[in-house]
N, C-alpha and C positions, 0 to 999 in steps of 0.2 A: 211383683212387689211394687207398691205405690212409692212415690218419691219420698214421702215423709218416712215411711218404714225403712227405705234404703238409707237415707241420711242418718236416722237414729241408729240403724244397725251398723253403719260404718263407724259411727262414734263409739259404739260399744266395742268394736273390734280393734280400735286404736290402742287400747290398754293404757293410755296416758292419763293425764289429769282429768277430773270430771269435766264433761263438756259444759259449755254455757248454753243453758236452755232458755228459750224465750217463747212466750205464747205465739209469736210470729211463726214458729215452727208448726204450731197446731192450727193456725188461723186460715180460714178461707172466707171469701165474701159471704156475708150474711145480711139479709135485709133489715132495716130499722124496725123496731127500736133496738134490737140486740146488736146490730152491727155498728152502732155509733160510739161504743165505749172505747176508752183509751187502753191500749195494751200496757202491760208492765213487764219488766225483766225478772226472771227467776233464775238464780244460780242453782244448778242442780246436776246431779248425775243421771244416768239412764240405766235402768235395770230391766233385765229380761225375766219374765215370770211365766213358767209353763202352767197352764190350766188344763183341765180334762179335754178341752176342745181346741185349744189354740196356744200360740205364744204371744204374750203381751209385751209391749215396750212401755215402760212406766218411768216418767220423770220422778225424781225423788225429792221429797220435801222433808229434810231432817233437822232444820233449824227453825226457831220460833218464827222468824220473819217469813220464811217460805211457807210454813204451815198455816200462818194467818192468811196469806194471800191465795195459796192453793191455785185453783183454776178460775179465780175471779177474773172477769173481763176477757176470758178466752172465748172466742166466737165460734169455734168449731173444733172437733177432734176427729181425726181419721179413725177408722175401725182399728181395734186392737192397740190403741194408744191411750194412755191415761196418766194418772199420778198416783204414787204411793206415799203415804204419810207415815212416818215412824215417830213415836213419842218416847222420850228417854226414860220415863218413869215406869214403863212396863204396862201391864194390863190395868185398865181403869175405864170408867164410864166416860165416853167422849160425846161432846155436843158440837155439831157443826152448824153454824149459822151461814146460810147460803146467800149472803148479800153479794150483789153484782155477779151472780153466777148466771151467765147469759145463755147457757145451754142446759137442757134437762140431763140429769146424771143418775147413775146407779152408784151406790156407796156400799162397799163390802167391808164390814168390820171383822178384823181378824185378831185372834189372841196371839200372845207371844209364842205359844207352842205351834203356831201355824194353822190352827183350826179356825174355819170360818164360823163366827158366832151368829151374825145376822146380816141381812141385806136390806138396805133401804132402796127400793126400786123406784125408778122414774120420779126422782126429786125434781119438782118443776123449776124451770128457769125463772129468773126475775129480771126486771128492767132496772136500770140505774135509778129511775125516778120512784121506784116502789117504796112506800113508807115502811119503816123498820118493823112495825107490827105485822106486816104482811109477808115478811121474809121467812121462807121455810126454815125450820130447824129439824135436824135429824139426830137421833141418839143411838148409840151402840156401845158395846163393851169390847175392849181389845187394846192392843198396843199399836196395831197398824190399821189404816183405812185406805182402801183403794177406790179411786173415783174413775168411772168410765162413762161413755155415752149411755144414755137411758136405753134399757133393753139389752145391753151387751152382757151384763153379768149372767143372765140366764143362757144366752147363746154360747157364752164361753164355758159354761158348765159349773158356775159357782152355786153351791147349795150349802145351807148350814151343816156343819160337821165335816165338810171337805177339808182335807189336810194339805197345806201348801208348803213348799220348800221356800222359806222367806230369806231375804237378804240380811246380811249382817251390816246394816247401814249404821253409821256413827251418828245417832241422833244427839242433838244438843239443844 
């Protein structure tokens, strides 16, 4: 088990208040231009999600501020680590604008009933200097969005129609 998985796993086992999550937990050295961005703090819990091929450790973004920032300025993610976004209003069309997303990601859009609706694979990274009109946008329908390293959704067994046991996160 790598150090990050161990630390996040230990936090899960404490059973106490949600841990303080920071992109520093996810970060490792990355060459410029992606490695020059400033990190930000994210207050979140950590959730374990079983997929057909592995167990994921997902930081949770359940309030508006954390959903807006998501994985912006995160320089690297270990394998099997990502973020899950929950929206309080249930299933709806979601638009993610990937400004300052320094690593390529897969995005899994999941309905409230736990079924995977669609997957945006290999969403490209952007540099902090990229003009707004060049920032990728991805669309999907659901109440949850899971972000992982590019290519990981397929390796983990995500496919449209897959049914997941999702958390009861208190979105606000």
